[in-house]
C-alpha positions, 0 to 999 in steps of 0.5 A: 154877293162880294165883287173883288176886282184885280187890281195893282197896288203901288207903294208911294214909298218906292212905287213897287207895284204888287197885284192885289184884289180890290173890293167893290162890294162886300155880303157880310151874310156870304163872307163874314171873313171880310167883315171881320177883316175891316174890324181888324184894320187887315181888309185891303191892307198890303205889306210892300214886297219892296221896302217893307210899308204898310199899305191900304187900298183907297176904299170904294164899295157898298157893304150889306149885312142882312143879319146886321140890318146894315146898308152902308155905301163906303168912301175914301175919307178925302171924300168926306167935303162932298158928303153932300152929293155922296149922300144924295147917290146913295140915297138913290143907290137905296131907292132904287136897290131896296127902296120904292123903286125896287121889285117887291122881294127887294123892298121887304128885305131893304126894311130891315136895312139901315142904310149909311154913308161913311169915309174912310176905313175907321168910320166903316170900322166903327159903324160894324163895330157900334152894331156889334156893341148894341149902340145907336149911332146917332146917340153916339155922335150926341156922346162925341158932342159932349167929349168935344165940349169937356175934353180939353186939348182934343185934337180938332182939325178938319183931317182928324176924326173921333172914333170909338174904338172898342168898349167894355162893361164899364166904358167906351174906348175912343181916339182920334185918329188922323183920317188919311194915314189912320193914325191913332192920335189921342186915345180917351176913355169915358164911362159909358154911362155918359152914353147911357145917360143921353139914350135914356133922356132924350129930350135935352138932344131933341135940336141937334139929334135933329140933324141927323133925321133921315140922315145917310151920313150919321156923322158928327162931322155932318156939321162941321164939313164945308158949312155954309158961310154963316151958319152955326156948325152945332145947336141944341144938346144937354147937359150930360157930363162925361 
């Protein structure tokens, strides 16, 4: 089921408090409208009645979509540096709900679910969009690695994310987004062939792909965020061109 809690949204600009509904869980099978709201960027979004500013309620929810095989624990963007802790917590939650520690019927349901964690609305939207487009999220992250190597003057910073925003038959559309504000800083489009080449020839990417083996946090940022001193951020990779 989807669980929406009574809450108050407080505008950081003028201090106006407005009644709202804060999502603790989303079941996309029963509430496809909530899923569509996430994809449209409208879910948990409010307009301040005092000054007209656009507000986005903090992200802290569980998401399940049995039909599409998705189970996601979603947290706010500012928690991304703590991804190791969140990943461990999510693994425990999933094991209790659908894994080895769950009742047999729940385990059967869990066999069709791919568990993930995300940080921030842009990351959650990307996971849903990638599934709609038939894109494997690990291969998508490897494609981003190619982009980071090949695109000059990218706005690289801890607070910025490279996210899939759309696609057509020929191209994948992405953008660098500032995590906290969800502001698009720079957009780009790449040939869909760049993704297809990695998908068709996985061997050159074995080492880098290994970073995502059995991972819940399938995001290139796991190689950069809070890395222990002395470890390389990225290893391995192929020579595909954007």
